[in-house]
N, C-alpha and C positions, 0 to 999 in steps of 0.2 A: 819072413811074414809073406802068408800068399797075397797075392795077386798084386804084388810090387816086385820086379825081376831085380835080379841082385847082378850087379856089376863088379866084378873082384879085379882089376888094375895092380900094378905096382903099387905097393905100399910104404908111402913113409912116415915118418912119426917124429912129431917138433913137442918141441917139450919146454916149458916154460924155465926162466931162466930165474923166477921166486919163487919155484914151488916142484915138489916130484912129478906133477901130471904132465901129462901131455894128451897130445890131439893126433889121430888118426889119420891120413889122408890121405887120395890117391892120386896120382899124378898126372890126371886125363887133362888137363892145361896150366901151364905157367903162371895164368892170370886166378885160378884158383888157387894153387900153390901161394901164389903172394899174400892173396887174401886170406888165407888162414895164418900164415906166419906175420901179414898185420895185426890182426886179430891178439893172437899171442903178445907182441912185442906192445902194444896198448895195454897189455896189463887184463884182455879180459881170459879169468880160468880157463885151461883147457877143458874142464868137466863140462861148462857150459855149452861148448861148442861139439855140433853132431854130424859126421860127414856119413855118406855111404860105407865107409868102409869104419863104421863106428858100431859097436853092436846094439847101444841105444838107439840107434836112428830110423827105424822104421816105426819103433813103438811111438816115440815122441813125434814122427812126422802124423802118425795115425790116430793118435789119441783123441784129439779135440776135433778128428774130421766129421761131420754132418751128412755128406753125398759121397758115396765111394764110386760115382761117376768117374769121379776125377781124382782117383788114386789107382785106377784101374791099369794093368799094362801096357806100357809103350806112354804113360801120360810122364811128361818131363820129368823129372825131379829137382830139388833145390841140389845145387852141389854143397849146401852145410845149411841147419838149423841152429841159428845163435840164439837161446835161451836166456835173456837178460837177464840179470839182475838188479841193476843196478840202472841208472840215468847213464852213465861213464859208457856201460858196455852198449848200451845202445848206439850212443855219438861216435865210440869206435866202429861199429859194422858200418855204422853212414860213410865216414871218412873212408875207413878199408875200399869196402865197396868200390865208392868214387876214385878211388885213384887206382885202382887195380881190375876195373870194370866189370863188377860182379853189384847188379841189381839188386835191389832188397823188397821182399815182399812183405808185409808188417801183417801180424796175425795177432787178435786180442779172443776170440773165443771159438772162429771156426766156420762157424755158423754160414758164412756166404755160400749165396744159393749155386753160384757157378765158382767157388772154391779159387777165389781170384787170390785169395791171401795166401794160400801153400801150392798153390799148382799153376803151370802156363802151359796155353795150347801152342806155345811155339817153341821147338825144339832144338831151335839155334840157341835164343835165352840163355845165359848162366845168368843164375840168380841164386837168392839163398834166402830163408825165411828167418825174419825176427821175429821171435815167440816171444810175447807178452805175457804170457802166463803166469810169470812170477810178480806182474805190478797187480795185483790182486785187492791191495789193503783197501779200507773202504774205512775213511775217519767220521765220525755224526757230530757234527755239535748241533744238538738239539735247543739250546738257548739260542742262537742266530739263526736258527732254520737252515743250515748251512752242513755240506759232506764235500769230501772228498774220496772220488773212488778212481784208482787204476784201470787203465783202458782194457786190462787182462781179469779184472772179477767180472763175476755174473751178472745179470740184473738179478736175479733169485739172490745174491749176495750181496748187492746192495738193498733189497727187502729187507730182508731178514737184519740187518743191521739197525737201519732207518725204525723196524719195528721195535726192535730190541730198544733201541732210545725213548722211543714216545710211539705212544697209540695216536698223538693227535698229528703225528706229520706223515707223509707220504709224498715218493716221487714218483711222475708218470713219466713212464715206460711202457715197454710191452710185455706181452702177456707169457712167452716161453723163457721159465729165468733160468738156463744155459747161455743166453746170448751173450756174447760179451759188449761189456761196455763201449769198449771203442771202437766195434762196429755200428753198433747201433745210435750211438748220440754222432757220429760222422755221416749218416744217414738221413737225420732227422728224429726217428723212432715215437712211433705214436702205439697208443694202448687207452686201458678205460677211463685214464684219467685226459682225455683231449680233448674232451667236449670243455672239461670246467677248466684247467691249465694247458691247452695247449701240446706239441711236442716235446719231448726230450731235451731236445734241442736249444728248443725256446727257453729253456731253465737252464740252461749253460755259464754260468757267471765265469769260470775262468778256465784255463788249461794251461798244461805242460808238454808241449813240445820239441823233438828233435829235427831241425831243419834241413836241407839238402847238402847245407855246408857242416852238417856235425855241431851244430850248436845249440845252445840247451834255450829255450822260450819260454816265456809267460806270453798272459795278455800284451800288461804294456810295453813288452822287448818285442813282440812279434808284429802289434798294427792292428789296427781293427780290422783293414780289408783281407786279412789270414784269419782273424780270428773269426770273420765273419764265413769266409768258406769252408770252415771244417766243422762248422753248426750245419750239418748239412747236405754238404759237395760233396763226402766222401774223404773222408781224412787220407787217407794212402794216396793221393796224386800230391799231398802237398807235403809231407813228413811224416814223422812218428810220433805221435800225441802218446804220451805215457800216463796221464791222469790229466782230470777233470775236476772243477769247483763246480756244485752241483747246486741249486736254488730247492730246498725243502719244502711243499704248500702244505698249507692246513687241510686238515679233514675231520670230519665228528669221530669220535671213541667209536663209535657204532656205525656201520654202513650196511644196505641193503644188498641181496645177489636173487635170484631164481636164474633156475632155464627152465624151458616150456617147448617141449616138444610137439609138433605137429604133422603131422602125416600129410601124403596127396591127398589121400581121401577125407582129409580134417581140413581142407582148403587150403592147403599149404601155399598153395600160388597163388590164393586170393592175398592170404596174410602177406605174402613177399610183396607183393604188390603194393599195395597199401602202407606197408614199412618203407616203401623209399622215400615216401614224403612225410611221413609222419616221424620218424628217428631223427633227420637230423632239425628237425624243428622242434624237438623234445627242449623241454628247461635242462641246462648245460651241467646241473649236477646228477642230470640220469643220462648213460649210454644201453643200449639197445641194439646189441649185434647180431648176425644172424650164421649160423653154419648151415650147410644144405649139402646133406650127403645121402647116397641110397634112394629114399623114398621120404626122406624125413627134412623138416627145416626145422632147425633148434633156435631159437630163439635166447640170447644168452646176455641178463640186465647186470650192472650195479649203481647203487642207488647211494647218494652219498646224505646218508638221513635213515629215519627208519620205514619200517615196512609200510604202517597205515599211511603215510604222506606218498609213499612210491604208488599204492592202491591207488588212493584219488588222481592222481596223475597218469597210470596206467587206462583208472576209467574215463577220463576227460579225452586222453588224447588216440586212444588206440582199444577199446571196449570188447573188440572182435576177437583182440588176443585170447579173452578170458581168464588174465593173469589172478590167482585168487590168494588169501594168506596163506594156506597150505604149502605154495609154491616157495614164496618166502624164505630165508635165512639172515636172520641179524649176525653178525662178525665184525670183527675190528676191521680196516682196511688191508692189513699183512696178512690175514687169514684169506681176503678175498685175493690176493695171488697165489694163494696154497688150491683157492677154489677155481678159477681159470685154468690154471695150468695143469690140475690132475682130476677134476670134476668133484671133488668131496674137499669139503671146509674141513674135514676129521681127522685129515693127515697129518702128521708130525710137520710143522714148522722146519725143521733141519731138513727134509726134501728142497727146501732153496739152496740147497749149500752143496747139493748132488751137482757137482760139475761134468758129470759123464752124459748124462741125460739120453736120449735117444740114439743112439750112434748105430752103426751096422745097414745103414739103409742107402737108399739109392731116392733124389729128388730132381724136381722137375717144377720150375711154379713159373706163373707168369699173373703182371698186374694190370690192370685197367682203373680209369675213375668215370664215374657217370655223373653226368649231367643234368638230364633228364630221365623221368622213370620210366624203366621197360616196361613191354606190354605187357600183358597179362599172356595172353598166346604165348609169349618167347617162354615165360617162366614153363606153363605150362608144357612147352614144346622142349626144356630142358631135362624135364624126367629122363627122355629117354635115352639123353648123354649118361647122366647120374648112375643109371641103373645098369650100365654093361660092364661086364667083369673086371675092365682094366679101368674103370672111373676111378678118378679123386674127388675132392670134394671143394665145393666154391665157400669162401670165406668173405663176408662183407661187411663192412666196417664204415657205422656211419660219422659222418664231419657234422659243421654246423655248428653252433655255441664259440667257445672260444675259438675254435679254427677259423672260423667265418670273419673273427673281426682280428687278425694278424696280417699286417699287407704281405704279400707275396714276395717279395724282396726283401723283406725282415731276415732273412735267413737265404740260403741256397734252396731251400725247401718249397716249392710255389704251389702247391696244389691248398690253396685257403678257398676263395671264396670260387662259389660255384659250382664249386661238389657236393654232389648229395653224398657220394660214399666211395670207397676204394671196394675193388672187386678182387679178389685174389684167387686164380684158380692153381689147385696146387696137388699136385699126388707124389704120395713116396711107393716104394718098394722092396721086394727082402733078397725079388727070385735074381739070381746071375744073370749074365749072357745077353747077346743082342736082340732076340725077338722078345723078352719082355721088354726091354730099354725104349723098343722100338713101339710096343702098343701102348704102354704108358705115356711116352714123351708125345705121342699122337692123339692121343686122348688130350692133352691139354692143350696143345698144337689146335687142332679141331676145334673144343670148345671156345677158345678164343678167338678164333675164326668165325665163328657162330654168330661170336657176342658185336663182331666189327661197328655192324649197324645203329649200333644201339649206345657206345661210349664215347668220350672224349675223339675229339678231330682237329685236325690240324694245329698241331698234331697230335696225334691217339698217345695219351700220356701212359706212363709209369710208375713207380714206387722205386727209387733205387736202392732200399735195403731188401726189396724181392728181384734182385738183380738177374738177369734174362738180356743172355746173350744173344739171342733170336734179333733182338731189337742193333744188332750191328758189333760191330767190333771194329778196335784201334785199328790203321794203319801206318806205316812209317813213311813223311819225305826227307829225306838227308837222315838224319838220326835223331830226329826229334815225332812225336806224334801230330799225324794230321790233322789241325782243325776242320779244315773241312768236311773230311771224312767223318770225325767227330762228332760234328754236328747232327748227323742221322740219327744218332741214338742219343746224345747227350738233349737234348731239346726236349726229346719226349722223357727225360728227367728233369730236367729243370728248366725247360721253355724261356723265356726271356735271362735269368740268370745263367746259361751255361756260357754266354759272352765276360761279363765278369769273373766269372769261375774261372774262365782260361785266361783273361788279365790277371789273376792274382798267382796264377801259375806260372805266368811267364815273368812276373817280379820276383818270386821266392824260389820257382825253380826253372829257370830258364833251358837250361841243360836236358829236364826230363828224366833226370834218374830217378825221381820214382814213379813206374808208369805199370802198369796193363792194362790187360784184353778193352778195360772200361773205364782208363784215368782219363783225368783230365787234362787236355793238352796245351802247350802253351800258344795264347794267342800270337799270332803273328803282328810284328811289330808295325807292320803299315795298316793295320786296325787304325792307330791310333787312339787306343781307351785310354783315359784318364781315371784312377781311381776315385771313390764318392768319398 
């Protein structure tokens, strides 16, 4: 496949004793060969293991990739992709990887903004990808208000299953339906229901995880410290989470949505400035987010109730926006997930089951938390950035409501009280080449720099699911990640929770087997931290 250099070294064939199928692998290193042999001896079917010498390797590597920056020529590639089909395969991948010096990167949906679930920045690292796409079953128990979802399921598949089971239940998670459950929940996960029900991770009841010793654990056997860590601390640092038990939440059978666009000439700067204080203080059944692009601010709302009541709220709290009954659509909650993903409620629900989504693009994103309203003159000057040919967009997601009533230490996600909204700087492009990439990335970084005086400080914080390697990357001390160096980026994502995450890491993976450029490091023993 174009864009990925092929290396054709000496080819060996390893056949399973229990079947007629075989694994093809290259003799690039004895450790890699031993890893592949170990997988076969552990009973992993050869058809589930792809190497650069396998005909399906490129297709499997690229199929879920959402950021082509990390499959460019020269990017270090995995020595193998293990497409686990059952827990025993994941356990074997961990045990064989540890035994033979092949680290694992765990991939559920492939949406990681910086490609850390399938790529490495270190050409010396020998790693394999543990692909969890086969762990995509979603089982809904409507009577109990619960569901089990595999890490390889997409949010769209979860929404579809919940909507099919009940019009009166929902799951609070993100807007993009192709995001994988595993990555989303392990970083927190916010969406249109967060002001009423909190994060996706706040509604996790149990999980099944393969730890660094290859053991299969649930909440009881992993213990509360590890269960705390995987619900917002980045699951890839602590093991491979295979499935999650979710608490479903009650919603009315009819919700109301609207999208209202206001241009710069229609006082968009005034409206955004006022929105900053209004949106976080609205009733928790109502979310009003903003997408700013080109010359327009797009105000998008969902209300857990009928249009009449929503209009009452808008007249009382934000009359200047001028929302009318004609702007409203009354639909089911599951239809609202289609509405926000595809900007139309009339498109078929089956679009939620499309796992491919928007591939074939390059992406760069950054994020901030805003704690004081940004002045009008700043928003007015922002249009000059948004009118540039290489401009991306800004996404403003308001907090408040339930988000403000949860302790910052309840989960690793600390961005609760004191934050008005999350601000995401997002750019995507389709042109190949260094010039296009530098232009787009310079826009994101320049816009981010412009906003520095007006966002959170000491530290300037960000959201781990909007992964940003500009914040810092790990360095090794000996053969483990440096805690001191990791603090540079870690406290920006996790604030005071970073030390506890590192302490959990030291308990469950002291040898730092699960690591990447922004994985949690083991806390040095000299710190003397003890679990709560």
